[in-house]
TORKOL-4160 file (C-alpha; in steps of 0.2 Angstrom, whole numbers, padded with zeros to 4 digits, m for minus):
380
<pt num="1" X="1121" Y="m0315" Z="m0061"/>
<pt num="2" X="1123" Y="m0324" Z="m0078"/>
<pt num="3" X="1106" Y="m0325" Z="m0087"/>
<pt num="4" X="1102" Y="m0336" Z="m0102"/>
<pt num="5" X="1090" Y="m0329" Z="m0114"/>
<pt num="6" X="1079" Y="m0338" Z="m0127"/>
<pt num="7" X="1063" Y="m0337" Z="m0137"/>
<pt num="8" X="1055" Y="m0352" Z="m0128"/>
<pt num="9" X="1060" Y="m0361" Z="m0112"/>
<pt num="10" X="1053" Y="m0379" Z="m0111"/>
<pt num="11" X="1053" Y="m0386" Z="m0093"/>
<pt num="12" X="1054" Y="m0405" Z="m0093"/>
<pt num="13" X="1062" Y="m0416" Z="m0105"/>
<pt num="14" X="1050" Y="m0432" Z="m0105"/>
<pt num="15" X="1037" Y="m0435" Z="m0118"/>
<pt num="16" X="1028" Y="m0418" Z="m0118"/>
<pt num="17" X="1044" Y="m0408" Z="m0118"/>
<pt num="18" X="1052" Y="m0418" Z="m0132"/>
<pt num="19" X="1036" Y="m0417" Z="m0142"/>
<pt num="20" X="1036" Y="m0398" Z="m0140"/>
<pt num="21" X="1055" Y="m0397" Z="m0144"/>
<pt num="22" X="1053" Y="m0406" Z="m0160"/>
<pt num="23" X="1038" Y="m0395" Z="m0165"/>
<pt num="24" X="1048" Y="m0379" Z="m0162"/>
<pt num="25" X="1062" Y="m0386" Z="m0171"/>
<pt num="26" X="1051" Y="m0389" Z="m0186"/>
<pt num="27" X="1046" Y="m0371" Z="m0186"/>
<pt num="28" X="1064" Y="m0365" Z="m0183"/>
<pt num="29" X="1059" Y="m0357" Z="m0167"/>
<pt num="30" X="1073" Y="m0355" Z="m0154"/>
<pt num="31" X="1072" Y="m0364" Z="m0138"/>
<pt num="32" X="1081" Y="m0371" Z="m0123"/>
<pt num="33" X="1074" Y="m0387" Z="m0114"/>
<pt num="34" X="1079" Y="m0390" Z="m0096"/>
<pt num="35" X="1077" Y="m0406" Z="m0086"/>
<pt num="36" X="1080" Y="m0409" Z="m0067"/>
<pt num="37" X="1086" Y="m0427" Z="m0070"/>
<pt num="38" X="1102" Y="m0432" Z="m0079"/>
<pt num="39" X="1093" Y="m0440" Z="m0094"/>
<pt num="40" X="1078" Y="m0437" Z="m0105"/>
<pt num="41" X="1062" Y="m0447" Z="m0102"/>
<pt num="42" X="1067" Y="m0451" Z="m0084"/>
<pt num="43" X="1049" Y="m0457" Z="m0079"/>
<pt num="44" X="1049" Y="m0470" Z="m0093"/>
<pt num="45" X="1066" Y="m0477" Z="m0088"/>
<pt num="46" X="1060" Y="m0478" Z="m0070"/>
<pt num="47" X="1043" Y="m0487" Z="m0072"/>
<pt num="48" X="1041" Y="m0505" Z="m0068"/>
<pt num="49" X="1048" Y="m0517" Z="m0080"/>
<pt num="50" X="1031" Y="m0525" Z="m0086"/>
<pt num="51" X="1023" Y="m0509" Z="m0091"/>
<pt num="52" X="1015" Y="m0508" Z="m0108"/>
<pt num="53" X="1006" Y="m0493" Z="m0116"/>
<pt num="54" X="0987" Y="m0496" Z="m0114"/>
<pt num="55" X="0985" Y="m0485" Z="m0130"/>
<pt num="56" X="0989" Y="m0493" Z="m0147"/>
<pt num="57" X="1005" Y="m0489" Z="m0156"/>
<pt num="58" X="0996" Y="m0479" Z="m0170"/>
<pt num="59" X="0989" Y="m0467" Z="m0158"/>
<pt num="60" X="1004" Y="m0466" Z="m0146"/>
<pt num="61" X="1017" Y="m0458" Z="m0157"/>
<pt num="62" X="1024" Y="m0440" Z="m0155"/>
<pt num="63" X="1024" Y="m0427" Z="m0170"/>
<pt num="64" X="1033" Y="m0432" Z="m0186"/>
<pt num="65" X="1039" Y="m0449" Z="m0180"/>
<pt num="66" X="1030" Y="m0466" Z="m0180"/>
<pt num="67" X="1035" Y="m0481" Z="m0170"/>
<pt num="68" X="1044" Y="m0494" Z="m0181"/>
<pt num="69" X="1033" Y="m0507" Z="m0190"/>
<pt num="70" X="1041" Y="m0521" Z="m0179"/>
<pt num="71" X="1035" Y="m0514" Z="m0163"/>
<pt num="72" X="1020" Y="m0523" Z="m0156"/>
<pt num="73" X="1002" Y="m0516" Z="m0156"/>
<pt num="74" X="1005" Y="m0510" Z="m0138"/>
<pt num="75" X="1023" Y="m0505" Z="m0135"/>
<pt num="76" X="1032" Y="m0511" Z="m0120"/>
<pt num="77" X="1041" Y="m0499" Z="m0108"/>
<pt num="78" X="1058" Y="m0502" Z="m0115"/>
<pt num="79" X="1052" Y="m0500" Z="m0133"/>
<pt num="80" X="1045" Y="m0483" Z="m0128"/>
<pt num="81" X="1061" Y="m0478" Z="m0120"/>
<pt num="82" X="1071" Y="m0483" Z="m0136"/>
<pt num="83" X="1058" Y="m0473" Z="m0146"/>
<pt num="84" X="1061" Y="m0458" Z="m0136"/>
<pt num="85" X="1080" Y="m0459" Z="m0137"/>
<pt num="86" X="1078" Y="m0460" Z="m0156"/>
<pt num="87" X="1066" Y="m0446" Z="m0156"/>
<pt num="88" X="1078" Y="m0435" Z="m0146"/>
<pt num="89" X="1093" Y="m0439" Z="m0158"/>
<pt num="90" X="1083" Y="m0437" Z="m0174"/>
<pt num="91" X="1077" Y="m0419" Z="m0169"/>
<pt num="92" X="1093" Y="m0414" Z="m0161"/>
<pt num="93" X="1086" Y="m0411" Z="m0144"/>
<pt num="94" X="1099" Y="m0407" Z="m0131"/>
<pt num="95" X="1092" Y="m0403" Z="m0114"/>
<pt num="96" X="1101" Y="m0394" Z="m0101"/>
<pt num="97" X="1101" Y="m0408" Z="m0088"/>
<pt num="98" X="1102" Y="m0407" Z="m0069"/>
<pt num="99" X="1093" Y="m0391" Z="m0070"/>
<pt num="100" X="1077" Y="m0390" Z="m0058"/>
<pt num="101" X="1065" Y="m0375" Z="m0060"/>
<pt num="102" X="1061" Y="m0367" Z="m0044"/>
<pt num="103" X="1050" Y="m0352" Z="m0049"/>
<pt num="104" X="1043" Y="m0345" Z="m0065"/>
<pt num="105" X="1036" Y="m0328" Z="m0065"/>
<pt num="106" X="1032" Y="m0314" Z="m0077"/>
<pt num="107" X="1042" Y="m0298" Z="m0077"/>
<pt num="108" X="1037" Y="m0286" Z="m0090"/>
<pt num="109" X="1036" Y="m0294" Z="m0107"/>
<pt num="110" X="1047" Y="m0309" Z="m0102"/>
<pt num="111" X="1046" Y="m0324" Z="m0091"/>
<pt num="112" X="1060" Y="m0326" Z="m0078"/>
<pt num="113" X="1064" Y="m0344" Z="m0073"/>
<pt num="114" X="1075" Y="m0347" Z="m0058"/>
<pt num="115" X="1083" Y="m0364" Z="m0058"/>
<pt num="116" X="1097" Y="m0374" Z="m0049"/>
<pt num="117" X="1108" Y="m0370" Z="m0064"/>
<pt num="118" X="1105" Y="m0351" Z="m0065"/>
<pt num="119" X="1092" Y="m0339" Z="m0072"/>
<pt num="120" X="1083" Y="m0341" Z="m0089"/>
<pt num="121" X="1074" Y="m0326" Z="m0098"/>
<pt num="122" X="1062" Y="m0331" Z="m0111"/>
<pt num="123" X="1047" Y="m0323" Z="m0121"/>
<pt num="124" X="1038" Y="m0340" Z="m0119"/>
<pt num="125" X="1037" Y="m0354" Z="m0106"/>
<pt num="126" X="1031" Y="m0372" Z="m0110"/>
<pt num="127" X="1027" Y="m0381" Z="m0094"/>
<pt num="128" X="1030" Y="m0400" Z="m0098"/>
<pt num="129" X="1032" Y="m0408" Z="m0081"/>
<pt num="130" X="1016" Y="m0417" Z="m0081"/>
<pt num="131" X="1001" Y="m0416" Z="m0069"/>
<pt num="132" X="1007" Y="m0430" Z="m0057"/>
<pt num="133" X="1024" Y="m0428" Z="m0051"/>
<pt num="134" X="1023" Y="m0431" Z="m0032"/>
<pt num="135" X="1019" Y="m0448" Z="m0026"/>
<pt num="136" X="1005" Y="m0449" Z="m0012"/>
<pt num="137" X="1012" Y="m0453" Z="0005"/>
<pt num="138" X="1010" Y="m0471" Z="0010"/>
<pt num="139" X="1001" Y="m0471" Z="0027"/>
<pt num="140" X="0991" Y="m0485" Z="0035"/>
<pt num="141" X="0986" Y="m0487" Z="0053"/>
<pt num="142" X="0998" Y="m0499" Z="0061"/>
<pt num="143" X="1010" Y="m0500" Z="0046"/>
<pt num="144" X="1025" Y="m0498" Z="0058"/>
<pt num="145" X="1021" Y="m0515" Z="0065"/>
<pt num="146" X="1022" Y="m0523" Z="0048"/>
<pt num="147" X="1038" Y="m0534" Z="0047"/>
<pt num="148" X="1039" Y="m0535" Z="0028"/>
<pt num="149" X="1042" Y="m0522" Z="0014"/>
<pt num="150" X="1029" Y="m0508" Z="0011"/>
<pt num="151" X="1033" Y="m0498" Z="m0005"/>
<pt num="152" X="1024" Y="m0485" Z="m0017"/>
<pt num="153" X="1021" Y="m0492" Z="m0034"/>
<pt num="154" X="1033" Y="m0479" Z="m0040"/>
<pt num="155" X="1047" Y="m0489" Z="m0032"/>
<pt num="156" X="1041" Y="m0506" Z="m0039"/>
<pt num="157" X="1051" Y="m0514" Z="m0053"/>
<pt num="158" X="1047" Y="m0532" Z="m0055"/>
<pt num="159" X="1037" Y="m0546" Z="m0048"/>
<pt num="160" X="1053" Y="m0557" Z="m0047"/>
<pt num="161" X="1058" Y="m0548" Z="m0031"/>
<pt num="162" X="1042" Y="m0555" Z="m0023"/>
<pt num="163" X="1042" Y="m0573" Z="m0030"/>
<pt num="164" X="1034" Y="m0585" Z="m0017"/>
<pt num="165" X="1027" Y="m0571" Z="m0007"/>
<pt num="166" X="1009" Y="m0566" Z="m0003"/>
<pt num="167" X="1008" Y="m0548" Z="m0009"/>
<pt num="168" X="0994" Y="m0535" Z="m0006"/>
<pt num="169" X="0992" Y="m0522" Z="m0020"/>
<pt num="170" X="0982" Y="m0507" Z="m0013"/>
<pt num="171" X="0972" Y="m0498" Z="m0026"/>
<pt num="172" X="0964" Y="m0503" Z="m0043"/>
<pt num="173" X="0971" Y="m0490" Z="m0056"/>
<pt num="174" X="0979" Y="m0495" Z="m0071"/>
<pt num="175" X="0996" Y="m0497" Z="m0063"/>
<pt num="176" X="0990" Y="m0507" Z="m0048"/>
<pt num="177" X="0981" Y="m0519" Z="m0060"/>
<pt num="178" X="0996" Y="m0522" Z="m0071"/>
<pt num="179" X="1007" Y="m0524" Z="m0055"/>
<pt num="180" X="0995" Y="m0537" Z="m0049"/>
<pt num="181" X="0996" Y="m0547" Z="m0065"/>
<pt num="182" X="1015" Y="m0545" Z="m0065"/>
<pt num="183" X="1016" Y="m0552" Z="m0047"/>
<pt num="184" X="1006" Y="m0567" Z="m0052"/>
<pt num="185" X="1016" Y="m0570" Z="m0068"/>
<pt num="186" X="1032" Y="m0570" Z="m0058"/>
<pt num="187" X="1027" Y="m0582" Z="m0045"/>
<pt num="188" X="1019" Y="m0572" Z="m0031"/>
<pt num="189" X="1002" Y="m0573" Z="m0024"/>
<pt num="190" X="0993" Y="m0556" Z="m0026"/>
<pt num="191" X="0978" Y="m0549" Z="m0018"/>
<pt num="192" X="0971" Y="m0531" Z="m0020"/>
<pt num="193" X="0963" Y="m0519" Z="m0008"/>
<pt num="194" X="0950" Y="m0509" Z="m0018"/>
<pt num="195" X="0946" Y="m0493" Z="m0009"/>
<pt num="196" X="0933" Y="m0485" Z="m0019"/>
<pt num="197" X="0921" Y="m0489" Z="m0034"/>
<pt num="198" X="0929" Y="m0491" Z="m0051"/>
<pt num="199" X="0926" Y="m0490" Z="m0069"/>
<pt num="200" X="0933" Y="m0504" Z="m0080"/>
<pt num="201" X="0933" Y="m0505" Z="m0099"/>
<pt num="202" X="0941" Y="m0518" Z="m0110"/>
<pt num="203" X="0956" Y="m0512" Z="m0119"/>
<pt num="204" X="0950" Y="m0519" Z="m0136"/>
<pt num="205" X="0932" Y="m0522" Z="m0142"/>
<pt num="206" X="0930" Y="m0535" Z="m0155"/>
<pt num="207" X="0948" Y="m0533" Z="m0160"/>
<pt num="208" X="0947" Y="m0514" Z="m0161"/>
<pt num="209" X="0957" Y="m0503" Z="m0148"/>
<pt num="210" X="0944" Y="m0495" Z="m0136"/>
<pt num="211" X="0954" Y="m0479" Z="m0139"/>
<pt num="212" X="0948" Y="m0479" Z="m0157"/>
<pt num="213" X="0930" Y="m0480" Z="m0152"/>
<pt num="214" X="0933" Y="m0466" Z="m0139"/>
<pt num="215" X="0940" Y="m0455" Z="m0153"/>
<pt num="216" X="0924" Y="m0459" Z="m0163"/>
<pt num="217" X="0913" Y="m0454" Z="m0149"/>
<pt num="218" X="0923" Y="m0439" Z="m0143"/>
<pt num="219" X="0911" Y="m0427" Z="m0151"/>
<pt num="220" X="0896" Y="m0433" Z="m0140"/>
<pt num="221" X="0892" Y="m0428" Z="m0123"/>
<pt num="222" X="0901" Y="m0440" Z="m0111"/>
<pt num="223" X="0885" Y="m0447" Z="m0103"/>
<pt num="224" X="0879" Y="m0451" Z="m0121"/>
<pt num="225" X="0895" Y="m0459" Z="m0126"/>
<pt num="226" X="0895" Y="m0469" Z="m0110"/>
<pt num="227" X="0878" Y="m0476" Z="m0113"/>
<pt num="228" X="0884" Y="m0482" Z="m0130"/>
<pt num="229" X="0899" Y="m0491" Z="m0123"/>
<pt num="230" X="0890" Y="m0498" Z="m0108"/>
<pt num="231" X="0882" Y="m0514" Z="m0117"/>
<pt num="232" X="0899" Y="m0519" Z="m0124"/>
<pt num="233" X="0907" Y="m0517" Z="m0108"/>
<pt num="234" X="0894" Y="m0528" Z="m0099"/>
<pt num="235" X="0895" Y="m0541" Z="m0112"/>
<pt num="236" X="0914" Y="m0542" Z="m0112"/>
<pt num="237" X="0918" Y="m0539" Z="m0094"/>
<pt num="238" X="0902" Y="m0546" Z="m0085"/>
<pt num="239" X="0896" Y="m0540" Z="m0068"/>
<pt num="240" X="0910" Y="m0532" Z="m0058"/>
<pt num="241" X="0901" Y="m0534" Z="m0042"/>
<pt num="242" X="0902" Y="m0553" Z="m0043"/>
<pt num="243" X="0921" Y="m0550" Z="m0042"/>
<pt num="244" X="0920" Y="m0540" Z="m0026"/>
<pt num="245" X="0921" Y="m0523" Z="m0035"/>
<pt num="246" X="0909" Y="m0508" Z="m0034"/>
<pt num="247" X="0904" Y="m0500" Z="m0050"/>
<pt num="248" X="0904" Y="m0481" Z="m0051"/>
<pt num="249" X="0888" Y="m0472" Z="m0053"/>
<pt num="250" X="0893" Y="m0464" Z="m0069"/>
<pt num="251" X="0903" Y="m0470" Z="m0084"/>
<pt num="252" X="0922" Y="m0469" Z="m0089"/>
<pt num="253" X="0920" Y="m0454" Z="m0100"/>
<pt num="254" X="0910" Y="m0445" Z="m0087"/>
<pt num="255" X="0924" Y="m0450" Z="m0074"/>
<pt num="256" X="0937" Y="m0442" Z="m0085"/>
<pt num="257" X="0927" Y="m0426" Z="m0087"/>
<pt num="258" X="0921" Y="m0425" Z="m0068"/>
<pt num="259" X="0937" Y="m0431" Z="m0059"/>
<pt num="260" X="0951" Y="m0430" Z="m0071"/>
<pt num="261" X="0954" Y="m0448" Z="m0068"/>
<pt num="262" X="0957" Y="m0462" Z="m0081"/>
<pt num="263" X="0947" Y="m0477" Z="m0080"/>
<pt num="264" X="0955" Y="m0495" Z="m0079"/>
<pt num="265" X="0958" Y="m0503" Z="m0096"/>
<pt num="266" X="0958" Y="m0521" Z="m0092"/>
<pt num="267" X="0972" Y="m0531" Z="m0099"/>
<pt num="268" X="0969" Y="m0547" Z="m0090"/>
<pt num="269" X="0966" Y="m0543" Z="m0071"/>
<pt num="270" X="0948" Y="m0547" Z="m0071"/>
<pt num="271" X="0951" Y="m0564" Z="m0079"/>
<pt num="272" X="0964" Y="m0568" Z="m0065"/>
<pt num="273" X="0952" Y="m0562" Z="m0052"/>
<pt num="274" X="0938" Y="m0574" Z="m0059"/>
<pt num="275" X="0950" Y="m0588" Z="m0059"/>
<pt num="276" X="0955" Y="m0586" Z="m0041"/>
<pt num="277" X="0973" Y="m0580" Z="m0044"/>
<pt num="278" X="0970" Y="m0563" Z="m0037"/>
<pt num="279" X="0959" Y="m0560" Z="m0022"/>
<pt num="280" X="0949" Y="m0544" Z="m0020"/>
<pt num="281" X="0947" Y="m0536" Z="m0003"/>
<pt num="282" X="0939" Y="m0520" Z="0003"/>
<pt num="283" X="0949" Y="m0505" Z="0010"/>
<pt num="284" X="0962" Y="m0507" Z="0024"/>
<pt num="285" X="0956" Y="m0504" Z="0041"/>
<pt num="286" X="0972" Y="m0507" Z="0051"/>
<pt num="287" X="0988" Y="m0517" Z="0051"/>
<pt num="288" X="0994" Y="m0528" Z="0065"/>
<pt num="289" X="1011" Y="m0537" Z="0062"/>
<pt num="290" X="1009" Y="m0547" Z="0046"/>
<pt num="291" X="0990" Y="m0547" Z="0047"/>
<pt num="292" X="0980" Y="m0534" Z="0037"/>
<pt num="293" X="0963" Y="m0531" Z="0043"/>
<pt num="294" X="0950" Y="m0525" Z="0030"/>
<pt num="295" X="0935" Y="m0514" Z="0033"/>
<pt num="296" X="0923" Y="m0528" Z="0028"/>
<pt num="297" X="0930" Y="m0538" Z="0043"/>
<pt num="298" X="0941" Y="m0550" Z="0033"/>
<pt num="299" X="0959" Y="m0551" Z="0037"/>
<pt num="300" X="0974" Y="m0560" Z="0029"/>
<pt num="301" X="0993" Y="m0561" Z="0032"/>
<pt num="302" X="1005" Y="m0554" Z="0019"/>
<pt num="303" X="1024" Y="m0553" Z="0016"/>
<pt num="304" X="1024" Y="m0536" Z="0007"/>
<pt num="305" X="1012" Y="m0522" Z="0002"/>
<pt num="306" X="1013" Y="m0512" Z="m0014"/>
<pt num="307" X="1003" Y="m0496" Z="m0013"/>
<pt num="308" X="0996" Y="m0491" Z="m0030"/>
<pt num="309" X="0988" Y="m0476" Z="m0023"/>
<pt num="310" X="0994" Y="m0463" Z="m0036"/>
<pt num="311" X="1000" Y="m0446" Z="m0036"/>
<pt num="312" X="0995" Y="m0428" Z="m0030"/>
<pt num="313" X="0989" Y="m0417" Z="m0044"/>
<pt num="314" X="1003" Y="m0405" Z="m0047"/>
<pt num="315" X="0998" Y="m0391" Z="m0060"/>
<pt num="316" X="1015" Y="m0383" Z="m0061"/>
<pt num="317" X="1014" Y="m0375" Z="m0044"/>
<pt num="318" X="1030" Y="m0366" Z="m0047"/>
<pt num="319" X="1022" Y="m0354" Z="m0059"/>
<pt num="320" X="1016" Y="m0338" Z="m0053"/>
<pt num="321" X="0999" Y="m0335" Z="m0062"/>
<pt num="322" X="0981" Y="m0335" Z="m0060"/>
<pt num="323" X="0974" Y="m0351" Z="m0053"/>
<pt num="324" X="0960" Y="m0351" Z="m0065"/>
<pt num="325" X="0973" Y="m0356" Z="m0078"/>
<pt num="326" X="0976" Y="m0373" Z="m0070"/>
<pt num="327" X="0957" Y="m0377" Z="m0070"/>
<pt num="328" X="0958" Y="m0372" Z="m0088"/>
<pt num="329" X="0969" Y="m0387" Z="m0091"/>
<pt num="330" X="0955" Y="m0399" Z="m0090"/>
<pt num="331" X="0949" Y="m0393" Z="m0107"/>
<pt num="332" X="0956" Y="m0397" Z="m0124"/>
<pt num="333" X="0969" Y="m0384" Z="m0129"/>
<pt num="334" X="0957" Y="m0377" Z="m0143"/>
<pt num="335" X="0944" Y="m0374" Z="m0129"/>
<pt num="336" X="0956" Y="m0367" Z="m0116"/>
<pt num="337" X="0952" Y="m0349" Z="m0112"/>
<pt num="338" X="0970" Y="m0345" Z="m0106"/>
<pt num="339" X="0979" Y="m0355" Z="m0120"/>
<pt num="340" X="0996" Y="m0346" Z="m0123"/>
<pt num="341" X="0991" Y="m0330" Z="m0114"/>
<pt num="342" X="1006" Y="m0320" Z="m0109"/>
<pt num="343" X="1017" Y="m0333" Z="m0118"/>
<pt num="344" X="1013" Y="m0347" Z="m0105"/>
<pt num="345" X="1009" Y="m0364" Z="m0112"/>
<pt num="346" X="1005" Y="m0381" Z="m0104"/>
<pt num="347" X="1008" Y="m0398" Z="m0113"/>
<pt num="348" X="1003" Y="m0415" Z="m0106"/>
<pt num="349" X="0992" Y="m0410" Z="m0091"/>
<pt num="350" X="0975" Y="m0416" Z="m0097"/>
<pt num="351" X="0969" Y="m0433" Z="m0095"/>
<pt num="352" X="0960" Y="m0437" Z="m0111"/>
<pt num="353" X="0948" Y="m0450" Z="m0116"/>
<pt num="354" X="0956" Y="m0450" Z="m0134"/>
<pt num="355" X="0973" Y="m0454" Z="m0127"/>
<pt num="356" X="0985" Y="m0444" Z="m0117"/>
<pt num="357" X="1000" Y="m0446" Z="m0129"/>
<pt num="358" X="0989" Y="m0442" Z="m0144"/>
<pt num="359" X="0984" Y="m0426" Z="m0136"/>
<pt num="360" X="1002" Y="m0422" Z="m0131"/>
<pt num="361" X="1007" Y="m0423" Z="m0150"/>
<pt num="362" X="0992" Y="m0412" Z="m0155"/>
<pt num="363" X="0995" Y="m0399" Z="m0142"/>
<pt num="364" X="1014" Y="m0398" Z="m0145"/>
<pt num="365" X="1011" Y="m0394" Z="m0163"/>
<pt num="366" X="0997" Y="m0382" Z="m0158"/>
<pt num="367" X="1009" Y="m0373" Z="m0146"/>
<pt num="368" X="1023" Y="m0371" Z="m0159"/>
<pt num="369" X="1010" Y="m0364" Z="m0172"/>
<pt num="370" X="1004" Y="m0352" Z="m0159"/>
<pt num="371" X="1021" Y="m0346" Z="m0154"/>
<pt num="372" X="1026" Y="m0344" Z="m0173"/>
<pt num="373" X="1010" Y="m0333" Z="m0176"/>
<pt num="374" X="1011" Y="m0322" Z="m0162"/>
<pt num="375" X="1029" Y="m0316" Z="m0163"/>
<pt num="376" X="1039" Y="m0312" Z="m0147"/>
<pt num="377" X="1046" Y="m0297" Z="m0138"/>
<pt num="378" X="1063" Y="m0301" Z="m0146"/>
<pt num="379" X="1057" Y="m0298" Z="m0163"/>
<pt num="380" X="1062" Y="m0282" Z="m0171"/>
């Protein structure tokens, strides 16, 4: 069987993979990057049209390349795609496309990766597929009786498809909240079914991106940082319970630490709820025909349902390694016990209070530096 050999194999050619490839290129470290789709940055191309980064432009760039000065403070989805296309060209990154990795295991001093396009042998492997690759299945009691369209938020593209319809968005994460705004802006009548307690923070505080404040507070214990942020949040967003939402018993930074979940950065959803343009319901109890019955006893008829219920955590299960390594990924790279052990690296798997793209950029450079220092079994 033909085996391709390289110093470093990068698995995944979206934002994390491209960042790692550029960092390796800067250090003249040989690599091959594989991607199961036919294009790089496929997830960004497939997101819904209205998507914008919730982190500001200055903190959302990959190593060695800034966004153009004409790009707005919070880049739109297509602007991110264009940036990644330019990034790929500028650093001469040429992924091997339509190549899905099935297993990654250590044999002697090397990693053997079996793919749909043959076998790769490498001294190092960088997993860059991201932590959330598998959409949670959409399952509601009685959904088979619903005559309208039910789709996962992954398959949602634009509110134009639902103009004039009553649409229920299930969930209250960042995607669900922006989809609800998009539905309203495109002429639909949105409602939201909120299944659990939430943390919501403003995207900007007094004109300053909240991410910048999170970076300043990142050296404090999460509970202390949450206590500092809380008065600003209450002042800007008001009492969430008056909007039919339940507040989590701990703050947004503690939520990231405990649960690995990002809090909601409000970009206008709460204003639309206050003004009566978005109705808030409790969790779904069951569906009967067009009528959705909620656990608080309310019921309403809908034409479509968008399930913003998220994704299953997928800590690169194709890798044969100690499961403790996956728990390690909740920590910053410089605090990980297993960082780079046996030539295995992960980039883009940690939800960070200081911005995931910012962390990807930092980790990519750290990984490249670590590989350069340690040498490889191919050396000498």
